C-alpha positions in Angstrom: 94.8 -175.6 -34.4 93.4 -176.8 -31.0 95.2 -179.2 -29.3 92.3 -182.6 -29.4 92.7 -182.4 -25.1 91.8 -178.7 -25.1 88.8 -179.1 -27.7 86.0 -179.4 -24.7 83.4 -177.2 -25.2 80.2 -178.6 -25.3 79.2 -176.5 -28.5 81.7 -178.3 -30.9 80.0 -181.6 -31.1 76.2 -182.2 -31.8 74.5 -185.3 -30.4 71.2 -186.9 -31.9 69.3 -187.6 -28.5 67.5 -190.4 -29.9 70.3 -192.6 -31.2 72.9 -191.1 -29.1 74.8 -190.8 -32.7 76.9 -187.4 -33.6 75.5 -185.3 -35.4 78.2 -183.1 -36.0 81.8 -181.6 -34.4 84.6 -180.6 -34.8 87.3 -183.2 -35.9 88.9 -182.8 -32.3 85.7 -184.1 -30.9 85.0 -186.6 -33.8 88.2 -188.8 -33.1 87.5 -188.1 -29.5 84.9 -189.9 -29.6 86.1 -192.5 -31.9 88.6 -193.3 -29.6 86.2 -193.0 -26.4 87.0 -195.3 -23.7 83.6 -195.9 -22.9 81.8 -195.6 -26.1 82.5 -198.3 -28.6 80.3 -197.9 -32.0 82.1 -199.7 -34.9 79.1 -198.0 -37.4 80.4 -194.8 -36.3 84.3 -196.1 -36.7 83.1 -198.0 -40.1 81.7 -194.7 -41.4 84.5 -192.5 -40.2 87.1 -194.5 -41.7 85.2 -195.0 -45.5 84.0 -190.7 -45.3 86.8 -189.0 -43.3 88.6 -187.9 -46.9 85.2 -185.6 -47.5 86.5 -183.3 -44.7 90.2 -184.0 -43.5 93.4 -185.4 -45.0 94.8 -188.9 -43.7 98.3 -186.8 -42.5 95.7 -184.9 -40.4 93.9 -187.5 -39.1 96.8 -189.3 -38.1 98.4 -185.9 -36.1 95.3 -185.5 -34.4 95.3 -189.7 -33.6 98.9 -189.1 -32.1 97.6 -185.7 -30.1 94.6 -187.9 -28.5 97.7 -191.0 -27.9 99.6 -188.3 -25.5 97.2 -188.2 -22.9 97.5 -185.6 -20.0 99.7 -186.5 -17.3 96.9 -186.2 -14.7 94.6 -188.4 -16.5 93.3 -191.7 -14.8 96.2 -194.7 -15.6 93.5 -197.3 -16.5 91.0 -194.3 -18.6 95.1 -193.5 -20.5 95.7 -197.0 -21.2 92.6 -197.1 -22.3 92.6 -194.6 -24.9 95.9 -195.3 -26.1 94.7 -198.8 -27.1 91.4 -197.3 -28.7 93.7 -195.1 -31.0 95.9 -198.0 -31.9 92.7 -200.1 -32.5 91.6 -197.4 -35.0 94.9 -196.8 -36.8 94.8 -200.7 -37.4 91.5 -200.9 -38.2 92.1 -197.7 -40.9 95.4 -199.9 -42.8 93.5 -203.5 -42.6 90.9 -202.0 -44.9 92.4 -198.9 -46.5 96.0 -199.3 -47.0 95.9 -197.7 -50.1 95.8 -194.0 -48.2 99.7 -194.9 -47.2 101.4 -192.1 -48.9 105.2 -191.4 -48.5 104.5 -188.9 -45.7 102.0 -190.7 -44.2 104.2 -194.1 -43.9 106.9 -191.7 -42.1 104.2 -190.4 -39.5 103.0 -194.2 -38.8 106.9 -195.2 -38.2 107.4 -192.2 -36.0 103.9 -193.1 -34.3 105.7 -197.2 -33.7 108.5 -195.6 -31.7 106.2 -193.4 -29.5 104.2 -196.6 -28.7 107.6 -198.3 -27.5 108.7 -196.0 -25.4 105.6 -196.6 -23.8 106.2 -200.5 -24.0 106.6 -200.9 -20.0 103.4 -201.7 -19.8 102.4 -205.2 -21.3 99.4 -204.0 -23.1 101.6 -201.4 -25.1 104.0 -204.2 -26.4 101.2 -206.2 -27.5 100.0 -203.0 -29.2 103.1 -202.3 -30.7 103.3 -205.7 -32.4 100.2 -205.7 -33.7 100.4 -202.7 -35.5 103.6 -203.2 -36.9 102.1 -206.4 -38.5 99.4 -205.0 -40.1 101.4 -201.8 -41.0 104.0 -203.8 -42.7 101.2 -205.8 -44.2 99.7 -202.8 -46.0 103.2 -201.3 -46.8 103.4 -204.8 -48.7 99.8 -204.2 -50.2 100.6 -200.8 -51.3 103.7 -202.1 -53.2 102.6 -205.0 -54.8 98.3 -204.2 -56.0 98.2 -207.5 -57.2 98.9 -208.9 -53.8 96.3 -207.1 -52.3 94.1 -208.6 -54.9 94.4 -211.8 -53.8 93.9 -210.9 -50.9 90.6 -209.6 -51.0 89.2 -212.0 -54.5 87.4 -214.9 -52.9 85.5 -217.0 -55.5 82.5 -218.9 -55.1 84.3 -222.1 -55.4 81.9 -223.6 -58.0 83.3 -225.1 -60.8 83.8 -222.4 -63.7 81.6 -223.6 -67.2 83.8 -224.8 -69.7 83.3 -221.5 -72.6 80.8 -222.2 -75.4 83.2 -220.8 -78.1 83.7 -222.0 -81.8 87.5 -223.1 -82.0 86.9 -222.5 -86.2 86.0 -218.7 -85.4 87.7 -217.6 -82.4 91.2 -217.4 -83.2 90.1 -215.5 -86.6 91.8 -212.3 -86.6 88.3 -210.8 -88.4 86.0 -212.0 -85.0 83.2 -210.9 -84.9 81.7 -210.2 -81.5 78.1 -211.1 -82.4 78.9 -214.8 -83.8 79.5 -215.6 -80.3 77.2 -217.6 -78.4 75.1 -214.7 -76.7 75.7 -216.5 -73.3 79.5 -216.5 -73.7 79.5 -213.3 -74.4 77.6 -212.3 -71.4 80.4 -214.2 -69.6 82.8 -211.9 -70.9 81.2 -208.8 -70.4 80.7 -209.2 -66.4 84.3 -210.4 -66.2 85.6 -206.9 -68.2 82.9 -205.2 -65.7 83.6 -206.8 -62.3 87.5 -206.4 -63.0 86.6 -202.7 -62.8 84.0 -202.2 -60.5 86.1 -204.2 -58.1 88.6 -201.9 -57.8 86.7 -198.8 -56.9 87.4 -197.3 -53.5 84.9 -195.9 -51.6 87.1 -192.6 -51.9 86.2 -192.3 -55.6 82.3 -191.6 -54.5 83.0 -188.7 -52.0 82.7 -185.1 -52.9 81.0 -186.3 -56.2 84.4 -186.3 -57.5 83.5 -188.5 -60.6 81.8 -185.2 -61.7 83.9 -182.5 -61.0 86.7 -181.3 -63.6 89.4 -180.5 -60.7 88.4 -184.1 -58.6 87.5 -186.7 -61.9 91.3 -188.0 -60.8 90.2 -189.1 -57.5 87.3 -191.6 -59.0 89.5 -193.6 -61.8 87.6 -196.6 -61.5 84.1 -195.1 -61.3 84.8 -193.1 -64.3 86.3 -195.7 -66.4 83.0 -198.0 -65.5 80.6 -195.4 -66.4 82.9 -195.2 -70.3 82.4 -199.1 -70.1 78.7 -198.7 -70.0 78.5 -195.9 -72.7 80.4 -198.1 -74.6 78.4 -200.8 -74.8 75.2 -198.7 -75.3 77.0 -196.9 -78.3 77.9 -200.7 -79.8 74.5 -201.7 -79.6 73.0 -199.2 -81.0 76.0 -199.1 -84.2 75.9 -202.8 -84.7 71.9 -202.3 -85.0 72.3 -199.4 -87.8 75.1 -201.0 -89.7 72.8 -203.6 -91.1 71.1 -202.3 -94.6 68.4 -205.1 -94.6 65.7 -204.9 -92.0 65.6 -208.8 -91.7 69.5 -208.3 -90.8 68.7 -205.1 -88.1 66.0 -207.8 -86.4 68.6 -210.5 -86.3 70.7 -208.1 -84.5 68.4 -206.3 -82.3 66.7 -209.6 -80.9 70.7 -211.2 -80.4 71.4 -207.9 -77.9 68.2 -208.4 -76.1 69.5 -212.4 -75.5 72.8 -211.2 -74.3 70.8 -208.6 -71.8 68.7 -211.2 -70.7 72.4 -213.4 -69.8 73.8 -210.8 -68.4 70.8 -209.8 -66.4 70.6 -213.9 -65.4 74.4 -213.0 -64.1 73.1 -210.4 -61.8 75.4 -207.7 -64.0 72.9 -205.4 -64.3 75.3 -202.5 -65.3 75.3 -204.2 -69.1 71.9 -204.9 -68.9 71.3 -201.1 -68.4 73.8 -200.1 -71.0 72.3 -202.7 -73.3 68.8 -201.6 -72.7 69.8 -198.0 -73.0 71.9 -198.7 -76.1 68.1 -200.1 -77.5 66.6 -196.9 -76.1 68.7 -194.2 -77.9 66.8 -192.5 -80.1 68.6 -193.6 -83.3 67.5 -197.0 -82.4 64.2 -196.4 -80.4 62.8 -195.1 -83.4 63.1 -197.5 -86.0 59.5 -198.8 -85.5 59.1 -201.1 -88.4 62.2 -203.0 -86.9 60.8 -203.4 -83.6 57.4 -204.7 -84.9 59.7 -207.7 -86.7 60.9 -208.9 -83.4 59.7 -212.5 -82.2 57.2 -212.1 -79.9 60.0 -213.8 -77.2 62.3 -211.3 -77.7 59.8 -208.4 -77.2 58.7 -210.2 -73.7 62.2 -210.5 -72.4 62.8 -206.8 -73.3 59.2 -205.5 -71.8 60.8 -207.8 -68.5 64.3 -206.4 -68.5 62.6 -202.7 -69.2 60.5 -203.0 -66.1 62.9 -204.4 -64.0 65.5 -201.7 -64.5 62.8 -198.5 -65.0 63.3 -195.3 -63.6 59.8 -195.1 -62.3 59.8 -194.0 -58.5 63.5 -193.7 -58.3 64.8 -197.6 -59.4 62.0 -198.9 -56.8 62.0 -202.6 -58.4 65.5 -202.5 -59.1 66.3 -201.8 -55.7 64.3 -204.2 -54.3 65.7 -207.0 -56.6 69.3 -206.3 -55.6 68.4 -206.1 -52.0 67.5 -209.4 -52.6 70.7 -210.9 -54.3 73.5 -212.4 -53.4 76.8 -211.5 -55.0 79.1 -212.3 -57.5 76.9 -209.9 -58.9 77.6 -206.0 -60.6 75.2 -203.4 -59.4 73.8 -200.3 -62.1 76.2 -197.4 -60.5 74.0 -194.7 -61.9 71.7 -195.4 -59.1 73.8 -194.9 -56.7 75.9 -192.1 -58.3 72.4 -190.1 -58.2 71.7 -190.9 -54.8 74.8 -189.3 -53.7 74.4 -186.6 -55.7 71.3 -186.0 -53.7 72.7 -186.1 -50.6 75.4 -183.9 -51.6 72.4 -181.1 -51.6 73.0 -181.1 -47.8 76.0 -178.7 -46.5 79.5 -180.3 -45.8 79.4 -177.6 -42.5 76.3 -176.9 -40.1 77.0 -174.4 -37.1 80.8 -174.3 -38.1 80.8 -178.1 -37.5 81.2 -181.0 -39.9 78.2 -182.4 -40.7 78.8 -186.4 -40.0 75.0 -186.7 -40.4 75.8 -186.4 -44.1 78.6 -188.7 -44.2 76.3 -191.2 -42.5 74.2 -191.4 -45.5 76.8 -191.3 -47.4 78.6 -194.4 -46.1 75.0 -195.9 -46.3 75.1 -195.7 -50.0 78.7 -197.0 -51.0 78.2 -199.4 -49.0 75.4 -200.7 -51.1 77.7 -200.0 -54.0 80.2 -202.2 -53.0 78.6 -205.0 -51.1 79.0 -207.2 -54.3 83.2 -206.6 -54.8 83.5 -210.2 -52.8 83.1 -213.0 -54.4 84.4 -213.0 -58.1 82.9 -214.9 -60.9 83.7 -218.0 -61.4 84.1 -217.9 -65.0 87.1 -218.8 -67.5 88.5 -215.7 -69.3 88.6 -215.7 -73.5 91.0 -213.3 -74.4 90.2 -213.0 -77.6 86.7 -211.7 -76.7 87.7 -209.7 -73.5 90.5 -207.6 -76.3 87.7 -206.9 -78.2 85.4 -205.9 -75.8 87.8 -203.3 -74.4 88.1 -201.6 -77.6 84.3 -201.4 -79.5 84.8 -199.2 -82.1 81.3 -197.2 -82.2 79.7 -193.9 -83.8 79.0 -191.0 -82.1 74.9 -190.2 -81.5 75.0 -187.8 -84.8 75.9 -190.0 -87.1 74.0 -192.5 -85.6 70.6 -190.4 -86.2 71.9 -189.6 -89.5 71.8 -193.2 -90.6 68.9 -194.1 -88.6 67.0 -191.8 -91.1 68.5 -193.9 -93.8 67.1 -197.3 -92.4 63.9 -195.8 -91.8 62.8 -192.5 -93.6 60.1 -190.6 -91.5 57.3 -191.3 -94.3 58.5 -194.8 -95.0 55.9 -197.7 -95.1 56.3 -201.1 -94.1 56.3 -203.0 -97.5 59.2 -200.5 -98.6 61.5 -201.4 -95.7 60.7 -205.5 -96.0 61.1 -205.3 -99.9 64.8 -204.2 -99.1 
């Protein structure tokens, strides 16, 4: 492993002549650029801190920053002090934004580094750096130990007065509560609270290296996988609820109800749930129910068409992307769009000419920012435990069972009058 101060070869860094940004480099050269006494690129810093897990470890990064802090004795004093301060500012920003990177080994490393700074504290600037870093470090440790405290740090609200829940007191406490007896708008609110609780906990590192799709890396993406599971459970719940009904009139009623729920999740800007409900209506077992669909009220058909147009996959979700780009939070993006984007980006090599492909990390950074931009503020809504607890344990059937039931509900050669006489 080459010391950072000895890695000076021009072949170890590849610059973009148009933007003066880094296209690729060794870890040494990336860290040197990060702590340059003359270059102050905040986007480069943010990109690096968000994506470095894809090419090194926190412990390795800290050791390189400590190497950089120990400037050569023959370096100009002013330049040396500037570099030391830049190293301190990188570490400060790192633990302000990514306190959860603190492992036991890293905590030991940072404590040793703080002692190192203290031994340089004959300079006023080093004394101030030691004080500021110690504050950030101690706060990061508190957040690491107490996730609820950390959640309060980022969880702000819109400061609107939450609406009163639309619940019927007679049924809400029933042990046999049926979610489809709940007012559609209120059900959409509670769905959005459940979804936001998981969405707001997604960390950038969960979206690196396609962790959610690789068996050996899935443990790195718990909240991404949980949100995908929630989406799938809603889709199967939609299909199960519709197909459970033997009579066509009841199926029409339930289908129309889910379309209204999707309309309300869209108003709440919960695109994840909206897409999930549409996906449930488009499962083959439901999609083939042509007679049930024909009985839907005109308004339900119109709302469904509008939602399908907005969430259309055409031109890589062009309409959805335009809509969400114009909205203010709180909202919940449809995760699938961005997971697909990241999958395409991943086709680029991680290493190019034996250098870390940083241009690829810039593309990844831009997508992750879009995923996480709505994590603050939260929805100003009252949770209703009786509803949210049921949403977490929906009892759907699997697709093969659903298709078998679908053929019973509308046999292949059935006529409309056969079904309406049920």
